[in-house]
C-alpha positions, -999 to 999 in steps of 0.1 A, spaced: 0 0 0 29 24 8 45 18 -26 13 23 -45 3 53 -25 37 70 -33 31 65 -70 -4 79 -67 7 109 -47 33 117 -73 7 115 -101 -18 136 -81 8 163 -74 16 165 -111 -21 166 -121 -29 199 -103 0 223 -109 0 256 -90 -11 280 -117 -34 310 -122 -59 315 -106 -36 307 -77 -63 305 -50 -84 279 -66 -54 256 -74 -41 261 -39 -75 250 -25 -77 220 -48 -41 209 -39 -48 216 -2 -74 188 0 -62 165 -28 -27 163 -13 -37 163 24 -27 127 29 -53 100 34 -50 62 29 -56 63 -9 -77 31 -5 -98 38 -37 -69 44 -61 -50 15 -47 -80 -8 -52 -82 5 -88 -45 -4 -95 -49 -38 -77 -80 -47 -98 -61 -37 -130 -32 -60 -121 -55 -88 -110 -69 -91 -146 -34 -90 -161 -32 -53 -169 -3 -29 -165 -7 -5 -135 6 24 -155 -25 23 -177 -47 27 -147 -29 55 -129 -51 82 -146 -82 64 -136 -69 59 -100 -62 97 -98 -96 105 -111 -113 84 -84 -93 102 -57 -101 136 -72 -138 127 -70 -135 113 -35 -118 145 -25 -145 166 -41 -171 146 -21 -152 153 12 -149 191 5 -186 194 -3 -196 170 26 -178 192 51 -196 224 41 -218 242 66 -249 234 45 -241 197 46 -223 180 75 -207 213 88 -174 199 99 -142 219 108 -117 190 107 -106 166 80 -74 145 80 -62 163 110 -64 197 93 -90 225 90 -116 216 63 -113 233 30 -140 259 36 -123 268 69 -90 274 52 -102 291 19 -138 302 25 -170 285 14 -171 300 -21 -136 287 -30 -143 253 -14 -174 248 -36 -155 258 -67 -125 236 -58 -148 206 -55 -164 215 -88 -130 218 -105 -118 185 -91 -149 167 -104 -144 182 -139 -107 175 -138 -113 138 -130 -130 131 -163 -106 153 -183 -77 135 -167 -89 100 -177 -97 111 -212 -65 131 -218 -39 110 -199 -49 73 -204 -24 56 -227 -22 21 -244 -58 12 -236 -85 4 -262 -108 35 -266 -139 14 -260 -125 4 -226 -118 40 -216 -154 50 -226 -169 21 -206 -148 30 -176 -158 67 -178 -195 57 -180 -191 35 -150 -174 63 -130 -201 88 -140 -229 65 -130 -213 59 -96 -214 95 -86 -245 109 -101 -282 110 -91 -283 72 -90 -250 69 -71 -232 91 -46 -255 120 -50 -285 97 -44 -270 85 -11 -262 121 0 -297 133 -8 -315 105 11 -291 110 40 -300 147 41 -337 140 39 -334 114 66 -320 138 92 -342 140 123 -363 110 112 -363 74 123 -343 53 98 -344 16 94 -316 -7 84 -328 -10 48 -328 27 43 -294 31 61 -279 5 38 -293 23 8 -277 55 20 -243 40 25 -243 17 -6 -248 49 -26 -229 75 -6 -198 54 1 -198 20 -16 -206 31 -52 -174 51 -57 -153 24 -41 -171 -1 -64 -163 21 -94 -126 22 -85 -124 -16 -86 -146 -21 -117 -129 7 -137 -95 -7 -128 -106 -41 -141 -120 -27 -173 -89 -6 -180 -68 -37 -173 -87 -58 -199 -113 -76 -177 -147 -85 -190 -179 -104 -181 -179 -126 -151 -145 -113 -139 -157 -77 -137 -190 -87 -120 -172 -108 -94 -150 -78 -86 -181 -56 -85 -196 -79 -58 -163 -79 -39 -162 -41 -40 -198 -37 -29 -190 -57 2 -159 -37 11 -176 -4 3 -203 -11 28 -177 -25 52 -158 8 50 -189 27 62 -197 2 90 -162 5 103 -164 43 100 -196 42 122 -178 20 147 -148 42 149 -170 73 154 -181 59 188 -149 42 198 -121 67 189 -111 102 197 -110 132 173 -72 131 175 -71 94 166 -95 98 137 -82 131 123 -118 143 121 -145 152 146 -154 121 167 -189 113 182 -206 138 158 -231 112 145 -240 102 180 -244 138 192 -267 146 163 -286 113 167 -278 103 131 -286 68 120 -255 46 122 -249 9 124 -239 9 161 -270 30 169 -294 7 151 -278 -27 157 -257 -21 188 -219 -20 188 -213 -57 190 -238 -66 162 -222 -39 140 -188 -55 146 -203 -89 137 -218 -74 105 -184 -61 96 -169 -95 99 -197 -110 78 -190 -84 50 -152 -93 51 -162 -130 47 -185 -122 17 -158 -101 0 -132 -128 4 -156 -154 -10 -160 -134 -42 -122 -135 -47 -120 -173 -47 -125 -175 -85 -92 -156 -90 -56 -167 -89 -46 -164 -52 -13 -147 -58 -27 -120 -81 -57 -115 -58 -35 -112 -26 -36 -74 -25 -74 -74 -27 -76 -100 1 -53 -78 23 -71 -46 14 -104 -61 27 -86 -70 59 -71 -35 61 -104 -18 57 -119 -40 84 -91 -34 109 -83 2 103 -81 25 133 -87 59 116 
């Protein structure tokens, strides 16, 4: 993960040079290069390599996924959304640059993501690039990430059941993670049953990511998390620990890991090893 993250960070740094207008590019770089685990782009590269592709062909897509993820964090932290002051141990983008600039920085990163894939992808059949772009666009639009965010907003202050909570998190969190894996596989040359098996794996670990997030929110401090802890609990927001209890939420996380691993059994164990370990990493992460 460290090796892949370094390659991704170098590519991300090069993708947003500091140029005029200076303030908007400073704002984009502030959040894009603020650290983070780079789980989504690493999954993209791992899926590409699993199907026999060259990781270099998937670097632009991996960067695009991280740009979109960063956009979603910038917008999610805004006062009109989750209203948070801390992200990755630093002031959120709107605290550092102002709300207007933060909104525009998110918009610019979203636009740049698709431009980057189209302009920088090399040695991949054009129809595969088009398929991957369509997959990515679908994951973040009104039937993907935005749908989850919208239902989440409309659910505030209401009683939410487990089915609705799962809908929120499958769309708000899991869809982009799923796209990272599927797009990596498509760019790498994967088709049919291979891509669909990886989609099922990614859906499991995407939901797992959110379940673990909910657990950490009630078991860790703000310093440990790098963001405000206990916020969901204080606002009585629906979370897995709140609806299921902490121990049942932990049991559900273990079940999701098992389901994800099961989906990988059709693949060569050596090539799939990074994806096995990434599932375990997401389950056991502490921030």
